C-alpha positions in Angstrom: 12.9 30.2 -24.5 14.0 26.5 -24.8 17.5 27.5 -25.9 17.8 29.7 -22.9 16.7 26.9 -20.6 19.2 24.5 -22.1 22.0 27.2 -21.8 21.2 27.7 -18.2 21.2 23.9 -17.6 24.6 23.6 -19.3 26.0 26.4 -17.1 24.6 24.5 -14.1 26.4 21.4 -15.1 29.7 23.2 -15.4 29.3 24.9 -12.0 28.4 21.6 -10.4 31.9 20.5 -11.0 33.2 23.2 -8.6 30.2 23.9 -6.4 27.4 22.2 -4.5 24.2 21.6 -6.2 22.3 24.1 -4.0 24.3 26.9 -5.6 22.7 26.4 -9.0 19.0 26.7 -9.8 17.5 25.6 -13.0 15.2 28.1 -14.7 11.9 26.4 -15.2 9.1 27.5 -17.4 6.1 25.2 -16.6 3.6 24.2 -19.3 0.6 26.5 -19.3 -2.6 24.9 -18.0 -5.7 26.8 -19.0 -8.3 27.5 -16.3 -12.1 27.2 -16.5 -14.9 29.0 -14.6 -16.1 25.9 -12.7 -17.5 26.6 -9.2 -19.1 24.0 -6.9 -21.5 24.7 -4.1 -21.2 22.8 -0.9 -23.9 23.8 1.4 -23.3 27.5 0.6 -19.5 27.1 0.3 -18.4 28.3 -3.1 -15.3 26.3 -4.3 -13.6 26.9 -7.6 -12.2 24.0 -9.6 -10.2 25.7 -12.4 -8.5 22.6 -13.6 -11.6 20.3 -13.8 -10.7 19.5 -17.4 -7.6 17.5 -16.2 -10.0 14.9 -14.8 -10.6 13.7 -18.4 -7.5 11.6 -18.9 -8.6 10.6 -22.4 -8.9 14.1 -23.8 -6.3 15.3 -26.3 -5.7 18.4 -24.2 -4.9 16.4 -21.0 -2.6 14.1 -23.0 -0.7 17.0 -24.3 -0.4 18.5 -20.8 0.9 15.2 -19.5 3.4 15.0 -22.4 4.6 18.6 -21.7 5.0 17.9 -18.0 7.0 14.8 -18.4 9.3 16.5 -20.9 10.2 19.3 -18.5 10.6 16.9 -15.6 12.8 14.6 -17.8 14.8 17.5 -19.0 15.4 18.6 -15.4 16.3 15.2 -14.1 18.5 14.3 -17.0 20.9 17.2 -16.2 21.6 16.1 -12.7 25.2 14.8 -13.0 25.0 11.9 -10.6 21.6 10.5 -11.8 23.1 7.6 -13.8 25.5 6.8 -10.9 22.5 6.5 -8.7 20.7 4.2 -11.2 23.8 2.0 -11.3 23.9 1.7 -7.5 20.2 1.1 -7.2 20.4 -1.7 -9.7 23.1 -3.3 -7.7 21.1 -2.9 -4.4 18.1 -4.5 -6.0 20.1 -7.4 -7.6 19.8 -10.1 -5.0 17.6 -13.2 -4.7 14.3 -12.6 -3.0 12.1 -15.5 -1.9 8.5 -15.2 -0.9 6.5 -17.1 1.7 6.4 -20.9 0.9 3.1 -22.6 0.9 1.9 -26.2 0.7 -0.5 -26.7 -2.2 -3.6 -28.9 -1.9 -1.7 -31.3 -4.2 0.9 -31.8 -1.4 3.7 -30.0 -3.2 5.7 -26.9 -1.9 5.3 -23.6 -3.8 7.3 -20.4 -3.5 7.8 -17.2 -5.5 11.4 -16.4 -6.3 13.1 -13.5 -8.0 16.8 -14.3 -8.6 17.8 -10.7 -9.0 16.4 -8.2 -11.5 13.5 -10.1 -13.1 10.6 -7.7 -13.4 8.2 -10.2 -11.7 8.9 -13.0 -9.3 8.6 -16.6 -10.7 6.5 -19.2 -8.9 8.5 -22.3 -8.3 7.2 -25.8 -7.3 9.2 -28.5 -5.5 8.2 -32.1 -6.4 10.1 -35.0 -5.0 13.0 -32.7 -4.1 13.2 -31.2 -7.6 12.4 -27.5 -8.0 11.0 -26.3 -11.3 9.1 -23.3 -12.8 5.4 -23.5 -12.1 4.2 -20.1 -13.4 6.4 -17.3 -14.8 4.5 -14.0 -15.1 7.4 -12.5 -17.0 6.2 -14.5 -20.0 2.8 -12.8 -19.9 4.1 -9.5 -21.3 7.3 -8.2 -23.0 7.8 -5.3 -20.5 7.0 -7.1 -17.2 3.8 -5.0 -16.6 1.6 -8.0 -16.1 1.7 -9.0 -12.5 0.6 -12.2 -10.8 -1.6 -11.2 -7.9 -2.9 -14.5 -6.5 -2.9 -18.3 -6.8 -5.8 -20.5 -5.6 -5.8 -24.3 -5.9 -8.9 -26.4 -5.9 -9.4 -28.6 -2.8 -8.2 -31.7 -4.7 -5.2 -29.9 -6.2 -6.4 -30.7 -9.8 -6.8 -27.1 -10.9 -5.1 -23.8 -10.1 -6.8 -20.5 -10.6 -4.6 -17.4 -10.7 -5.3 -13.7 -10.9 -3.3 -11.1 -12.9 -3.2 -7.3 -13.1 -2.2 -5.4 -16.2 -0.1 -2.2 -16.0 -0.7 -1.8 -12.2 -4.5 -1.6 -12.5 -6.8 -2.9 -9.7 -8.7 -4.7 -12.4 -8.1 -8.4 -12.2 -8.4 -11.3 -14.7 -8.7 -14.9 -13.6 -7.2 -17.8 -15.5 -7.3 -21.5 -14.8 -4.7 -24.2 -15.5 -4.3 -27.9 -14.9 -2.0 -28.1 -11.9 0.0 -31.2 -12.9 0.6 -30.2 -16.5 0.4 -26.4 -16.6 -2.1 -26.6 -19.4 -4.2 -23.4 -19.6 -7.9 -24.0 -19.8 -10.3 -21.8 -21.8 -11.8 -20.4 -18.6 -11.2 -16.6 -18.4 -12.8 -14.0 -16.1 -12.6 -10.3 -16.8 -13.5 -7.1 -14.8 -12.9 -8.8 -11.5 -11.6 -6.6 -8.7 -10.6 -7.2 -5.0 -11.1 -10.9 -5.3 -9.6 -14.3 -4.9 -11.1 -17.6 -6.2 -13.0 -19.6 -3.5 -13.3 -23.1 -4.8 -16.5 -25.1 -4.3 -17.8 -28.1 -6.2 -17.0 -27.9 -9.9 -15.9 -24.3 -9.9 -15.2 -21.2 -7.8 -16.7 -18.0 -6.4 -15.2 -14.6 -7.3 -16.1 -10.9 -7.1 -16.5 -8.6 -10.1 -18.1 -5.4 -11.4 -19.9 -4.7 -14.6 -17.6 -3.3 -17.3 -17.4 0.5 -16.9 -19.5 2.5 -19.4 -18.0 4.9 -21.9 -14.5 3.5 -21.9 -13.7 5.1 -18.5 -12.1 1.9 -17.3 -9.7 3.7 -14.9 -11.8 6.6 -13.6 -15.5 5.7 -13.6 -17.1 5.1 -10.1 -17.2 1.4 -9.4 -20.7 0.3 -8.5 -22.4 -3.1 -8.2 -19.7 -5.4 -6.8 -21.3 -8.9 -7.0 -20.2 -12.4 -6.1 -20.4 -14.8 -9.0 -20.0 -18.6 -9.4 -18.0 -19.9 -12.3 -18.2 -23.6 -13.3 -15.1 -24.9 -14.9 -15.4 -25.4 -18.7 -18.0 -22.7 -19.2 -17.8 -19.1 -20.4 -18.0 -16.1 -18.1 -21.4 -15.1 -19.7 -22.8 -18.3 -18.1 -21.7 -17.4 -14.6 -24.4 -17.2 -11.9 -24.8 -14.4 -9.4 -24.3 -15.9 -6.0 -24.7 -12.7 -4.0 -25.8 -9.1 -4.8 -26.9 -6.2 -2.8 -28.6 -3.7 -5.1 -29.6 -1.5 -2.2 -25.9 -0.8 -1.5 -24.1 -0.4 -4.8 -21.0 1.0 -3.1 -20.2 -2.1 -1.1 -17.4 -4.6 -1.7 -18.3 -8.2 -1.3 -15.8 -11.1 -0.7 -16.5 -14.8 -0.5 -15.3 -17.4 1.9 -16.3 -21.1 1.7 -15.1 -23.5 4.4 -13.8 -26.5 2.6 -16.3 -29.4 2.5 -19.2 -27.3 3.7 -22.3 -26.0 2.0 -21.8 -22.4 3.4 -20.9 -19.3 1.5 -19.8 -16.5 3.8 -20.0 -13.0 2.5 -17.9 -10.3 3.9 -19.1 -6.8 2.9 -17.4 -3.5 3.3 -18.0 0.1 2.0 -19.6 2.5 4.5 -18.0 1.9 7.9 -14.5 1.1 9.1 -15.3 -2.6 9.3 -17.2 -5.5 7.7 -20.7 -6.8 7.6 -21.1 -10.6 7.6 -23.7 -12.9 6.1 -23.9 -16.6 5.3 -25.7 -18.3 2.5 -26.7 -22.0 2.7 -25.8 -23.3 -0.8 -28.2 -26.3 -0.4 -31.4 -24.3 0.0 -30.2 -20.7 -1.0 -31.3 -19.2 2.3 -29.3 -16.1 3.2 -28.8 -15.2 6.9 -27.4 -11.9 7.9 -25.1 -12.3 10.9 -24.4 -8.6 11.3 -25.2 -5.7 8.9 -23.1 -3.3 10.8 -19.8 -2.3 9.3 -18.6 -0.8 12.5 -16.1 -3.6 13.3 -13.5 -5.2 11.1 -14.1 -9.0 10.5 -11.4 -11.3 9.2 -12.2 -14.9 8.8 -9.3 -17.0 10.0 -10.7 -20.4 9.0 -12.8 -23.3 10.1 -12.1 -26.2 12.4 -14.4 -28.9 13.9 -17.5 -27.2 12.5 -16.7 -23.8 13.9 -15.6 -20.6 12.1 -12.9 -18.5 13.7 -13.0 -14.7 13.2 -10.6 -12.0 14.1 -12.5 -8.8 15.0 -12.5 -5.6 17.0 -16.1 -6.2 18.1 -16.0 -5.4 21.8 -12.2 -5.2 21.7 -10.4 -2.1 20.2 -7.1 -4.0 20.1 -8.9 -7.1 18.5 -9.7 -10.5 19.7 -10.4 -13.9 18.2 -13.9 -15.3 18.4 -15.7 -18.4 17.0 -19.1 -19.7 16.3 -20.8 -22.9 15.1 -21.5 -23.0 11.4 -25.0 -24.2 12.3 -25.6 -21.4 14.7 -23.9 -18.2 13.3 -26.0 -15.6 15.2 -23.9 -12.9 16.8 -25.2 -13.7 20.3 -23.8 -17.3 19.9 -20.2 -16.2 19.3 -17.7 -17.1 22.0 -14.3 -15.5 22.8 -11.2 -17.6 22.1 -8.4 -15.2 22.5 -9.2 -12.0 24.5 -7.9 -8.5 23.8 -4.3 -8.0 24.9 -3.7 -5.2 27.4 -0.6 -3.9 25.7 -0.6 -5.1 22.1 -2.8 -5.4 19.0 -3.7 -8.8 17.6 -3.1 -8.3 13.9 -3.3 -11.8 12.5 -4.1 -15.4 13.3 -3.2 -18.6 11.5 -4.3 -22.2 12.2 -1.7 -24.9 12.3 -3.0 -28.4 13.2 -4.4 -28.0 16.7 -2.6 -24.8 17.3 -3.4 -21.1 16.7 -0.4 -18.9 15.8 -1.1 -15.3 17.0 0.7 -12.3 15.4 0.7 -9.3 17.7 2.1 -5.7 17.3 3.5 -4.0 20.3 4.6 -0.5 19.6 4.5 -1.5 15.9 6.9 -4.4 16.4 5.9 -8.0 15.9 5.4 -10.5 18.8 4.3 -14.0 17.9 2.6 -16.4 20.3 1.1 -19.9 20.0 -2.1 -21.0 21.7 -4.2 -24.1 21.7 -7.6 -24.1 20.0 -9.2 -22.7 23.1 -6.9 -19.7 23.3 -4.5 -20.9 26.0 -1.0 -19.5 25.4 1.6 -22.2 25.0 4.7 -20.5 23.6 6.2 -17.3 22.5 8.0 -17.7 19.1 11.7 -16.9 19.4 12.2 -14.2 16.7 15.6 -13.1 15.4 15.2 -9.4 16.4 12.9 -6.4 16.3 11.0 -6.4 13.1 7.9 -7.5 11.2 6.6 -11.1 10.8 4.3 -12.5 8.1 2.7 -16.0 8.7 1.9 -18.6 6.1 -1.7 -19.3 5.3 -3.8 -21.5 7.6 -3.7 -25.3 7.0 -5.9 -26.8 9.6 -4.8 -30.4 8.9 -1.1 -29.5 9.1 1.2 -28.2 11.9 3.6 -26.9 9.3 4.1 -23.1 9.7 6.3 -20.8 7.6 7.1 -17.3 8.6 9.1 -14.4 7.1 10.9 -11.9 9.2 12.1 -8.4 8.0 13.4 -5.2 9.5 14.8 -1.9 8.1 18.2 -3.5 7.7 17.2 -7.1 7.1 15.6 -8.4 3.8 12.9 -10.9 4.3 14.2 -14.2 5.7 12.2 -17.4 5.6 11.8 -19.7 8.5 10.0 -23.0 9.3 8.4 -23.1 12.7 7.2 -26.0 14.7 4.3 -24.9 17.0 4.6 -28.0 19.2 8.3 -28.0 19.9 8.7 -24.2 19.6 11.7 -24.7 17.3 12.4 -22.2 14.5 14.7 -23.1 11.6 16.0 -20.6 9.1 15.4 -21.8 5.5 16.7 -18.8 3.6 18.4 -15.5 4.4 19.2 -13.1 1.5 22.7 -11.7 0.9 23.1 -8.3 -0.7 26.4 -7.8 -2.4 28.5 -4.9 -1.0 26.2 -4.2 2.0 27.2 -5.0 5.6 23.9 -4.6 7.6 25.9 -4.6 10.8 27.0 -1.1 9.8 23.5 0.2 10.6 21.3 0.5 13.6 17.6 1.1 14.2 16.2 2.7 17.3 12.7 3.5 18.4 12.0 6.9 19.9 8.8 8.6 21.2 8.0 12.2 20.7 5.1 14.5 21.8 2.6 15.8 19.3 0.8 19.1 19.4 -1.9 17.9 21.8 0.4 16.0 24.1 -0.1 12.6 22.5 3.0 10.3 22.7 3.9 9.1 19.2 6.5 6.4 18.3 9.0 6.7 15.5 11.7 4.4 14.1 15.1 5.9 13.2 17.6 3.9 11.1 21.1 5.2 10.3 24.8 4.3 10.1 26.6 3.5 13.3 28.7 6.3 14.6 26.5 9.0 13.1 26.9 12.2 15.0 23.9 14.2 16.3 25.3 17.5 15.1 22.4 18.9 13.2 24.0 18.2 9.8 22.4 14.9 8.8 19.9 14.6 5.9 16.6 13.0 7.1 14.1 11.2 5.0 10.8 11.3 7.0 8.1 8.9 5.9 4.5 8.6 7.1 1.0 7.3 6.3 -1.5 7.8 9.1 -4.8 6.3 8.0 -7.1 3.4 7.2 -6.2 1.4 10.2 -2.8 0.5 8.6 0.4 0.1 10.7 3.8 1.2 9.5 6.0 -1.6 10.8 9.7 -2.2 10.2 10.4 -3.5 6.7 13.3 -3.7 4.2 13.5 -1.6 1.0 16.6 -2.2 -1.0 16.6 1.3 -2.5 16.6 2.8 1.0 20.1 1.5 1.6 21.3 4.1 -0.9 20.1 6.8 1.5 21.6 5.2 4.5 25.1 4.6 3.0 25.2 8.2 2.1 24.9 9.3 5.7 21.1 9.8 5.7 18.7 9.0 8.5 15.5 7.2 7.6 12.7 8.1 10.0 9.3 6.3 10.0 6.6 7.9 12.1 3.7 5.9 13.5 1.0 8.5 13.1 -2.5 8.4 14.4 -5.0 7.1 12.0 -3.1 3.9 11.7 -3.5 0.6 13.6 -0.4 0.7 15.8 -2.5 0.9 19.0 -5.8 -0.4 17.8 -9.1 1.2 16.9 -8.7 4.1 19.4 -5.5 5.1 17.6 -7.3 4.8 14.3 -10.2 6.9 15.4 -8.0 9.7 16.6 -6.8 10.3 13.0 -10.0 10.2 10.9 -12.7 12.6 9.8 -12.8 15.7 12.1 -9.6 14.3 13.8 -7.6 14.2 10.6 -5.6 17.3 11.5 -4.1 15.2 14.3 -2.3 13.2 11.7 -0.7 16.2 10.1 0.2 17.6 13.5 1.9 14.3 14.4 4.0 14.5 11.2 5.0 18.1 11.8 5.9 17.2 15.4 8.1 14.3 14.1 10.0 16.8 11.9 10.3 19.3 14.8 11.6 16.5 17.1 14.3 15.6 14.6 15.5 19.3 14.6 15.1 19.9 18.3 17.1 16.8 19.2 19.9 17.8 17.0 19.6 15.2 14.3 19.1 17.7 11.4 17.8 21.0 10.2 14.9 22.0 8.0 17.4 22.6 5.2 18.2 18.8 5.2 14.7 17.4 5.8 12.8 15.5 3.1 9.3 14.1 3.6 7.6 11.4 1.5 4.4 9.5 1.6 2.1 7.6 -0.9 -1.6 7.4 -1.4 -3.1 8.6 1.9 0.5 9.4 2.7 0.6 11.6 -0.4 -2.3 13.5 1.1 -0.3 13.7 4.3 2.7 15.3 2.5 0.6 17.7 0.5 -1.4 18.9 3.5 1.7 19.2 5.7 3.6 21.2 3.2 0.8 23.7 3.0 0.6 23.9 6.8 4.4 24.3 7.3 6.3 25.0 4.1 9.2 26.4 6.2 9.9 23.0 7.8 11.0 21.0 4.8 13.5 21.3 2.0 12.1 18.6 -0.3 8.7 16.9 -0.5 7.7 13.8 -2.5 3.9 13.3 -2.6 3.3 10.0 -4.4 0.0 8.9 -5.9 -1.7 11.2 -3.4 -5.3 11.9 -2.6 -5.1 15.7 -3.3 -8.7 16.8 -4.0 -10.7 16.2 -0.8 -13.8 17.7 -2.2 -14.2 15.3 -5.1 -12.2 12.2 -4.2 -15.3 10.1 -3.7 -16.5 10.5 -7.3 -13.8 8.3 -8.9 -13.4 4.5 -9.0 -13.5 3.3 -5.4 -12.9 6.7 -3.8 -16.3 6.4 -2.1 -14.8 3.6 0.1 -12.6 6.1 1.8 -15.5 8.1 3.3 -15.2 6.1 6.6 -11.8 7.7 7.2 -12.3 11.1 5.5 -16.1 11.9 5.4 -17.3 13.5 2.2 -18.0 17.1 1.0 -21.6 16.0 0.5 -22.1 15.0 4.2 -22.7 18.4 5.7 -21.5 22.0 5.6 -19.4 21.2 8.6 -17.7 18.2 7.0 -17.2 20.1 3.7 -15.6 23.0 5.5 -13.3 20.7 7.4 -12.2 18.9 4.3 -11.6 22.2 2.5 -9.4 23.4 5.4 -6.7 20.9 4.6 -7.4 19.7 1.0 -3.9 19.9 -0.6 -5.2 21.4 -3.9 -7.3 24.1 -2.2 -4.9 25.2 0.5 -1.7 25.9 -1.6 -0.4 29.3 -0.6 -0.2 32.0 -3.3 1.4 34.8 -1.4 5.1 34.4 -2.1 5.7 32.0 0.8 8.7 29.8 -0.2 7.8 26.2 -0.6 10.2 23.2 -0.6 11.2 21.5 -3.8 8.3 19.2 -4.8 8.3 16.2 -7.0 4.8 14.8 -7.5 4.5 11.2 -8.8 1.6 9.4 -10.3 0.8 6.9 -13.1 -1.5 6.6 -16.0 -3.1 3.3 -14.9 -3.7 4.2 -11.3 -7.4 3.4 -10.8 -7.1 3.5 -7.0 -6.2 7.2 -6.6 -6.8 8.5 -10.1 -4.0 10.6 -11.6 -6.3 13.6 -11.8 -5.6 14.3 -8.2 -1.9 14.8 -8.9 -2.6 16.5 -12.2 -4.7 19.2 -10.6 -2.4 19.5 -7.6 0.7 20.0 -9.9 -1.1 22.6 -12.1 -2.2 24.5 -9.0 1.3 24.4 -7.5 3.0 25.6 -10.7 0.5 28.5 -11.1 0.9 29.7 -7.5 3.6 32.1 -6.2 5.5 29.7 -3.9 9.1 30.6 -4.6 11.8 29.4 -7.0 12.2 25.8 -5.9 11.0 23.3 -8.6 7.5 22.0 -8.6 7.5 19.0 -11.0 5.4 16.0 -11.7 6.6 12.6 -12.8 3.8 10.7 -14.7 4.7 7.0 -15.2 3.2 5.0 -18.1 1.8 1.5 -18.0 1.9 1.7 -14.2 -0.7 2.0 -11.4 -0.9 2.6 -7.7 2.3 0.6 -7.0 1.4 -3.0 -6.6 3.0 -5.3 -9.1 5.3 -2.7 -10.5 8.1 -4.2 -12.5 11.6 -4.1 -10.9 12.9 -2.0 -13.8 10.2 0.6 -13.2 10.9 0.6 -9.5 14.6 1.3 -10.1 13.7 4.1 -12.6 11.3 5.7 -10.1 13.7 5.7 -7.2 16.5 6.9 -9.4 14.5 10.0 -10.2 13.3 10.5 -6.6 16.7 10.2 -5.1 18.3 12.4 -7.8 15.7 15.1 -7.1 16.2 14.8 -3.3 20.0 14.9 -3.3 20.2 17.6 -5.8 17.8 19.9 -4.0 19.4 19.2 -0.7 22.7 20.4 -2.2 24.4 17.1 -1.7 26.4 15.0 -4.1 26.0 11.3 -3.2 28.9 8.9 -3.6 
C-alpha cells in the first residue's frame, strides 16, 4: 500500500507542473486507531468514548499512534512542491530586529528584550552609562531554544534578580536567582511553580506553586493545591514556608502582590467564577482579612500610592472602572471610585507614572490611551500613530517615565517614550522588514449582523487595489471566549498571505472582552452557540459582500479558538474549504479532568453540572458532533504539541482519530504533533517558522493555489 501511495504522490507532483493543486488528490490511508467499549453516563445521557486510550500520552500504543500520524502528515506535506519556497519566504519575513517593552530596573538601569533576527529566544539587554550589554540570554539555556524566559523580577534594592523559565512550552515554571550586578547565579532554585511571578519582600520573595504531580503525569494530571510560598534567599525550596493556602478550594489559583515597603500580602484568587476573590494578610501578625470571596468580578491590582491600593475591576461596571482603598481599611464598603466606567469604551489597563494614571481603553477593539491625575480627572489623550493596539510599561509610582508599544496588522511593534505631563510622544524604535512595503496594504473595520441580529465588528486587511470580485482567498480567524479581546496585531508570517493576494479577516466574536462583561456573558455557557453563529455569520458576510466564495475560505483558531473551528466545521461543513484547529478544546465532556481544565468551567460549564448542561455541551462538542453520513468536510489540519499541559494533546488526538474514522469525504484530515513544544508561549522562532510553513503549505495546496 505504501508503494501505491508514493506512486500516487509522484504522479501528483508531475501533474502539478501543468495543473492547479486542486486537480490532484493524494490517496491517504490513515493509521488505524482501535476503539474501546467505553461509555459514560451523564445524568442518563449515554456518551461513548471509543478513543479513551489516547488520553494516556505515555503508553506505547499512543506513542506509536503519534509516530504514525506524524509520518503520514510529513509525507503529505513534503510532496507539496512549493513548501520549501514558503519556508524560505517565512524565514525572510521573520528575520528582522524585534524589541520588547523597555523597563527601568530597581537598580536604575534600563532593560529591554531584543531579538536581532532569527534567534530562537529574545535576549535581555541592559544599558548602563550609555553602554548596552547582554544581561540574560535564554538561548544559552538549551541547545534547541526550547527553554523560554517567562519573567524577570528585581528585588526592591536591585541587588538580586529572580527570573522564571519554561521548558518545551510547558506551563510549569522554574525560578532562578542571580546577582544583578555580576550575573552570578545563586543556588536558589524553585520547581513546580505555575502561573506565578516573584513578589519580593524582606530577604526573599513570594511565589505560587503546586505539589509535584503523582505518577509521572506531569503534563496531564489535574492541578490541585495551588499555594503561595515564601522563599528566603540562600535556603533550599524544601525550607520554604506556606504563606497562603486554601484547602477548602483545591481548584483555585492564588497570586501574591506585596506593595513595596508595606507589611501586607494581597492574595488574588481565581478558579470558579469569571473574576477574582481578594484577601490581605498582615505579615506582622499573620491575620488574614477576606475583602471579597466572590469571584464574580475581575480584580487587577494596579499598584499602591500614598497608602492606597488601586484596583481595576468590573465590580458595578461591566466596562470596568478604577477604584482604590486604604491599606489600613480594605473592606469593600470603603472602596472609592477613581475612574468611572466609560459610556463607549472598555478600560483594559491602568499604569501609574509619577502623579499620573495612564489609562488604556478599547473602543471597538482599537486602543485609545488617556492620562488622568490620581483622582481620575482626565488631562490628556495620548497621540497614537494610528489605529492599533497599545501596551504600556509597568507602573513606577516614583517615576513619570512611560514606555509604550504600538502595533497593527501591518505595523510591527514600535517603541515610544511618552511624557504624561507634556503629552509628548517620542519614537524610540520602529522595525524595518526587508522587502515589505507596509503602505501597500490597508486595514478596514466592518460590522456585520449575526444570526440573532447582534452587530459584530471585524477587521479586514488586504493589498490595496484588491477587487471585490468573489475570487479572493480569505483567512478568517476568531477566538470568542474568556473575556479576551482580539485587537490589531502584527504577525510576520501573515504577510505571506497578504502578499499573495489573500484577505486576513479577524472577527470580534461574543465571549470576548471587546464590549465589556455583557459581551463576554453573551458567549459563555448556554450562550456558547452565539460564538459559533457569529463566526458563521462572518464567513457568510465575506461571501455575500463579494469578497470571496466558500471554495476560497480558510478558518483558523487556537485553544478556545480551536474549539471554535471544530464546532463551526461540524455545524457548517459546506461553508469552508480549509480548517486549521490549533491546540483546541475538543472534548467538552471531559476537558475539566485534565491539568487546569477545571478553570474553564466559568466559560463552559461542565458535564457534571446538570443534565441540561451536559446536553448543551454534547450538542456542540467537536469530537461528539462530527458527521458520519458522507457530508463532505473541508480539508483539516489539526495541530497540537507533546508538552501542551494547558489543553492536553488528547483533545486533538481523539478529535483526529474520530475525523479519520468518519465518512466526511475525500479532503485530507491530518494532525501535526509537534515535539518539545507546548500551547504556544515561548515557542522558538525556528519552530514557529516550521509550523507556519506546514500550515500555509496545507492551506494553499487545498485551495488549489500556487503561491509566489
